[in-house]
DOMAR-984453 format. One line per 3 residues: for each residue y, z, x of N, C-alpha, C. Coordinates in nm, 4 decimals, always signed. Each point is the difference from the previous one (the first is absolute). Example, Ala and Ser with C-alpha at 12.3 -4.5 7.8 and 13.67 -1.06 7.14 Angstrom:
residues 2
-0.5690 +0.7800 +1.3190 +0.1190 +0.0000 -0.0890 +0.1200 +0.0000 +0.0900; +0.1050 -0.0720 -0.0350 +0.1190 +0.0060 +0.0820 +0.1090 +0.0730 -0.0770
END
This chain:
residues 109
-2.7757 +0.6423 +2.1520 +0.1067 -0.0958 -0.0090 +0.0702 +0.0195 -0.1340; +0.1323 +0.0126 +0.0024 +0.0785 +0.0210 -0.1201 +0.0388 -0.1339 -0.0605; -0.0179 -0.0119 -0.1311 +0.0402 -0.1223 -0.0703 +0.1469 +0.0095 -0.0367
+0.0723 -0.1107 +0.0029 +0.1396 +0.0032 -0.0406 +0.0141 +0.0378 -0.1466; +0.1036 +0.0730 -0.0292 +0.0267 +0.0439 -0.1360 +0.0845 -0.1046 -0.0722; -0.0121 -0.0024 -0.1334 +0.0866 -0.0878 -0.0783 +0.1436 +0.0504 +0.0026
+0.0184 +0.1313 +0.0202 +0.1341 +0.0565 +0.0101 +0.0373 +0.0113 +0.1468; +0.1142 -0.0527 +0.0384 +0.0332 -0.0108 +0.1417 +0.0615 +0.1252 +0.0627; +0.0042 +0.1115 -0.0699 +0.0646 +0.1190 +0.0542 -0.0526 +0.0413 +0.1363
-0.1309 -0.0037 +0.0176 -0.0580 +0.0384 +0.1296 +0.0382 -0.0992 +0.1088; +0.0063 -0.1275 -0.0361 +0.0393 -0.1031 +0.0975 +0.1445 +0.0228 +0.0416; +0.0894 +0.0200 -0.0971 +0.1402 +0.0198 +0.0329 +0.0192 +0.1266 +0.0830
-0.0721 +0.1063 -0.0329 +0.0100 +0.1241 +0.0780 -0.0472 -0.0236 +0.1431; -0.1102 -0.0720 +0.0144 -0.0526 -0.0281 +0.1346 +0.0977 -0.0852 +0.0804; +0.0673 -0.0933 -0.0668 +0.0932 -0.0883 +0.0696 +0.1381 +0.0634 +0.0189
+0.0140 +0.1248 -0.0433 +0.1266 +0.0705 +0.0152 +0.0238 +0.0517 +0.1408; -0.0945 -0.0187 +0.0877 +0.0131 +0.0473 +0.1378 +0.0057 -0.1195 +0.0949; +0.1001 -0.0067 +0.0871 +0.0134 -0.1157 +0.0892 -0.1187 -0.0193 +0.0951
-0.0643 +0.1075 +0.0394 -0.1167 -0.0138 +0.0884 -0.1133 -0.0708 -0.0733; -0.0218 +0.0359 -0.1257 -0.1067 -0.0644 -0.0771 +0.0338 -0.1465 -0.0268; +0.1261 -0.0294 -0.0246 +0.0411 -0.1399 -0.0184 -0.0245 -0.0786 +0.1288
+0.0297 +0.0606 +0.1135 -0.0235 -0.0671 +0.1281 -0.1480 -0.0294 +0.0191; -0.0847 +0.0960 -0.0340 -0.1451 -0.0209 +0.0121 -0.0449 -0.1141 -0.0909; +0.0497 -0.0021 -0.1229 -0.0332 -0.1093 -0.0933 +0.0434 -0.1335 +0.0605
+0.1203 -0.0053 +0.0567 +0.0482 -0.1241 +0.0618 -0.0922 -0.0431 +0.1137; -0.0407 +0.0947 +0.0848 -0.0894 -0.0344 +0.1110 -0.1338 -0.0508 -0.0500; -0.0533 +0.0637 -0.1033 -0.1277 -0.0456 -0.0554 +0.0141 -0.1387 -0.0605
+0.1128 -0.0258 -0.0635 +0.0240 -0.1300 -0.0610 +0.0143 -0.1087 +0.1059; +0.0669 +0.0321 +0.1088 +0.0264 -0.1000 +0.1039 -0.1168 -0.0174 +0.0970; -0.0669 +0.1102 +0.0337 -0.0984 -0.0075 +0.1070 -0.1431 +0.0281 -0.0386
-0.0246 +0.0283 -0.1262 -0.1358 +0.0298 -0.0422 -0.0367 +0.1456 +0.0229; -0.1286 +0.0318 -0.0109 -0.0462 +0.1383 +0.0072 +0.0396 +0.0709 +0.1293; +0.0133 +0.1321 -0.0106 +0.0337 +0.0810 +0.1161 -0.0510 +0.1419 -0.0163
+0.0082 +0.0764 +0.1058 -0.0476 +0.1383 +0.0003 +0.1173 +0.0967 +0.0127; -0.0259 +0.1253 -0.0298 +0.1030 +0.1035 +0.0151 +0.0474 +0.0068 +0.1441; -0.0907 -0.0150 +0.0934 +0.0352 +0.0037 +0.1425 +0.0942 -0.1150 +0.0351
-0.0287 -0.1188 -0.0505 +0.0859 -0.1156 +0.0272 +0.1399 +0.0198 -0.0587; +0.0062 +0.0535 -0.1220 +0.1301 +0.0220 -0.0626 +0.0766 +0.1105 +0.0716; -0.0690 +0.1060 +0.0391 +0.0654 +0.1118 +0.0696 +0.0610 -0.0450 +0.1321
-0.0634 -0.0967 +0.0657 +0.0534 -0.0514 +0.1263 +0.1337 -0.0718 -0.0209; +0.0255 -0.0448 -0.1226 +0.1228 -0.0751 -0.0300 +0.1060 +0.0860 -0.0685; -0.0354 +0.1236 -0.0328 +0.0906 +0.0869 -0.0744 +0.0341 +0.1246 +0.0814
+0.1153 +0.0611 -0.0286 +0.0395 +0.1205 +0.0727 -0.0564 +0.1279 -0.0629; -0.1194 -0.0085 -0.0577 -0.0636 +0.1160 -0.0625 -0.1440 +0.0100 +0.0486; -0.0612 +0.1140 -0.0257 -0.1367 +0.0236 +0.0475 -0.1015 -0.0813 -0.0798
-0.1175 -0.0126 +0.0565 -0.1099 -0.0675 -0.0693 -0.0350 +0.0732 -0.1292; +0.0072 +0.1337 +0.0035 -0.0295 +0.0790 -0.1203 +0.1005 -0.0300 -0.1110; +0.1272 -0.0160 +0.0363 +0.1022 -0.0343 -0.1000 -0.0259 -0.1396 -0.0564
-0.0383 -0.0926 +0.0863 -0.0335 -0.1349 -0.0457 -0.1176 +0.0056 -0.0965; -0.0991 +0.0808 +0.0318 -0.1173 +0.0136 -0.0870 +0.0403 +0.0504 -0.1379; +0.0935 +0.0940 -0.0067 +0.0479 +0.0489 -0.1304 +0.0681 -0.1133 -0.0778
+0.0804 -0.0801 +0.0701 +0.0654 -0.1134 -0.0660 -0.1043 -0.1000 -0.0511; -0.1017 -0.0248 +0.0792 -0.1051 -0.0931 -0.0414 -0.0739 +0.0526 -0.1223; -0.0233 +0.1284 -0.0063 -0.0678 +0.0589 -0.1169 +0.0860 -0.0173 -0.1255
+0.1317 +0.0182 +0.0145 +0.0905 -0.0205 -0.1141 -0.0047 -0.1451 -0.0483; +0.0018 -0.0927 +0.0943 -0.0070 -0.1415 -0.0361 -0.1335 -0.0342 -0.0647; -0.1061 +0.0611 +0.0507 -0.1326 -0.0251 -0.0569 -0.0104 +0.0594 -0.1405
+0.0560 +0.1182 -0.0202 -0.0014 +0.0625 -0.1329 +0.0744 -0.0832 -0.1029; +0.1025 -0.0698 +0.0452 +0.0778 -0.0865 -0.0901 -0.0677 -0.1343 -0.0236; -0.1106 -0.0249 +0.0696 -0.0707 -0.1270 -0.0169 +0.0592 -0.1142 +0.0796
+0.0922 +0.0320 +0.0916 +0.0664 -0.1049 +0.0775 -0.0817 -0.0465 +0.1192; -0.0850 +0.0866 +0.0516 -0.0844 -0.0358 +0.1130 -0.1404 +0.0538 -0.0246; -0.0942 -0.0502 +0.0762 -0.1375 +0.0490 -0.0052 -0.0483 +0.0186 +0.1426
-0.0685 +0.1106 +0.0232 -0.0537 +0.0269 +0.1320 -0.1504 -0.0179 +0.0016; -0.0503 -0.0511 +0.1123 -0.1447 -0.0117 +0.0172 -0.0335 +0.0477 +0.1408; -0.0990 +0.0873 +0.0063 -0.0377 +0.0606 +0.1270 -0.0788 -0.0990 +0.0839
+0.0411 -0.0112 +0.1246 -0.0689 -0.0843 +0.0986 -0.0136 +0.0825 +0.1273; -0.1193 +0.0492 +0.0218 -0.0203 +0.0885 +0.1142 +0.0756 +0.1290 -0.0220; +0.0836 +0.0365 +0.0944 +0.0770 +0.1240 -0.0097 +0.1357 -0.0208 -0.0653
+0.0387 -0.1228 -0.0205 +0.1313 -0.0306 -0.0554 -0.0110 -0.0465 -0.1452; +0.1083 +0.0181 -0.0717 +0.0124 -0.0562 -0.1343 +0.1021 -0.1120 +0.0089; -0.0393 -0.1192 -0.0440 +0.0912 -0.1145 -0.0020 +0.0549 -0.0129 -0.1416
+0.1299 -0.0148 -0.0065 +0.0683 -0.0100 -0.1290 +0.0467 -0.1429 -0.0205; -0.0128 -0.0447 -0.1252 +0.0494 -0.1329 -0.0347 +0.0812 +0.0091 -0.1282; +0.0908 -0.0935 -0.0129 +0.0888 -0.0064 -0.1156 -0.0771 -0.0414 -0.1242
+0.0332 +0.0618 -0.1121 -0.0544 -0.0397 -0.1303 +0.1187 -0.0448 -0.0843; +0.0339 -0.1274 +0.0054 +0.1219 -0.0489 -0.0652 -0.0008 +0.0105 -0.1518; -0.1162 +0.0227 -0.0601 -0.0053 +0.0080 -0.1464 +0.0923 +0.1098 -0.0535
+0.0069 +0.1137 +0.0685 +0.0865 +0.1089 -0.0460 +0.1465 -0.0415 +0.0044; +0.0391 -0.0744 +0.1014 +0.1372 -0.0502 +0.0082 +0.0269 -0.1017 -0.1103; -0.0969 -0.0858 -0.0257 +0.0146 -0.1011 -0.1041 +0.0150 +0.0653 -0.1373
-0.0831 +0.1003 -0.0282 +0.0097 +0.0705 -0.1282 +0.1358 +0.0682 -0.0151; +0.0502 +0.0589 +0.1078 +0.1302 +0.0668 -0.0052 +0.1126 -0.1008 -0.0184; -0.0090 -0.1130 +0.0679 +0.1008 -0.1045 -0.0149 -0.0003 -0.0545 -0.1431
-0.1165 -0.0155 -0.0576 -0.0107 -0.0456 -0.1388 +0.0630 +0.1015 -0.0942; -0.0277 +0.1271 +0.0233 +0.0571 +0.1076 -0.0818 +0.1525 -0.0063 +0.0064; +0.0556 -0.0152 +0.1204 +0.1454 -0.0095 +0.0151 +0.0551 -0.1239 -0.0696
-0.0684 -0.1117 +0.0140 +0.0462 -0.1235 -0.0617 +0.0024 +0.0110 -0.1521; -0.1005 +0.0656 -0.0567 -0.0018 +0.0196 -0.1455 +0.1204 +0.0813 -0.0459; +0.0329 +0.1053 +0.0734 +0.1169 +0.0809 -0.0365 +0.1286 -0.0789 +0.0190
+0.0070 -0.0781 +0.1071 +0.1187 -0.0819 +0.0233 +0.0183 -0.1018 -0.1124; -0.1098 -0.0592 -0.0445 +0.0062 -0.0967 -0.1105 +0.0504 +0.0661 -0.1279; -0.0489 +0.1210 -0.0283 +0.0465 +0.0717 -0.1203 +0.1491 +0.0275 +0.0071
+0.0479 +0.0459 +0.1171 +0.1422 +0.0267 +0.0154 +0.0807 -0.1281 -0.0131; -0.0491 -0.1069 +0.0557 +0.0692 -0.1279 -0.0095 +0.0117 -0.0443 -0.1462; -0.1076 +0.0160 -0.0756 +0.0027 -0.0353 -0.1422 +0.0989 +0.0882 -0.0762
+0.0006 +0.1280 +0.0310 +0.0917 +0.0927 -0.0664 +0.1446 -0.0364 +0.0320; +0.0279 -0.0272 +0.1246 +0.1358 -0.0370 +0.0394 +0.0410 -0.1337 -0.0606; -0.0931 -0.0915 -0.0124 +0.0311 -0.1290 -0.0620 +0.0322 +0.0176 -0.1476
-0.0780 +0.0857 -0.0692 +0.0299 +0.0276 -0.1418 +0.1384 +0.0633 -0.0146; +0.0342 +0.0914 +0.0898 +0.1314 +0.0629 -0.0032 +0.1096 -0.1043 +0.0238; -0.0188 -0.0861 +0.0979 +0.0978 -0.1048 +0.0275 +0.0164 -0.0918 -0.1207
-0.1098 -0.0362 -0.0631 +0.0048 -0.0857 -0.1187 +0.0754 +0.0711 -0.1133; -0.0270 +0.1253 -0.0200 +0.0657 +0.0778 -0.1049 +0.1506 +0.0065 +0.0237; +0.0379 +0.0283 +0.1259 +0.1416 +0.0076 +0.0322 +0.0688 -0.1346 -0.0168
-0.0708 -0.1068 +0.0346 +0.0577 -0.1339 -0.0136 +0.0213 -0.0335 -0.1482; -0.0925 +0.0440 -0.0856 +0.0122 -0.0263 -0.1447 +0.1182 +0.0769 -0.0600; +0.0305 +0.1167 +0.0531 +0.1091 +0.0812 -0.0535 +0.1375 -0.0562 +0.0376
+0.0065 -0.0814 +0.1018 +0.1295 -0.0570 +0.0426 +0.0405 -0.1041 -0.0938
END
């Protein structure tokens, strides 16, 4: 099981594909699922779905657990939360910088 990284690059790369985003949405809405279940809902092969699941697992977004012959995948929201926090911190810095610029320009008038 891969732990989420403090740096969100792997998460953003994993979420750069619409199929992986769709899988994340399904896991979020419906709970755990298998590659076979996802492949039945997608226009791609089970093997392609498995590759997408491995990418999501490597990014720490999902975790798989073997049950019999199938692996059930579940969402690990911590990686999304860490990435959202990372984005919010950068947004806050930009907001502060822009506010300082606005204040400076207002003082010059």
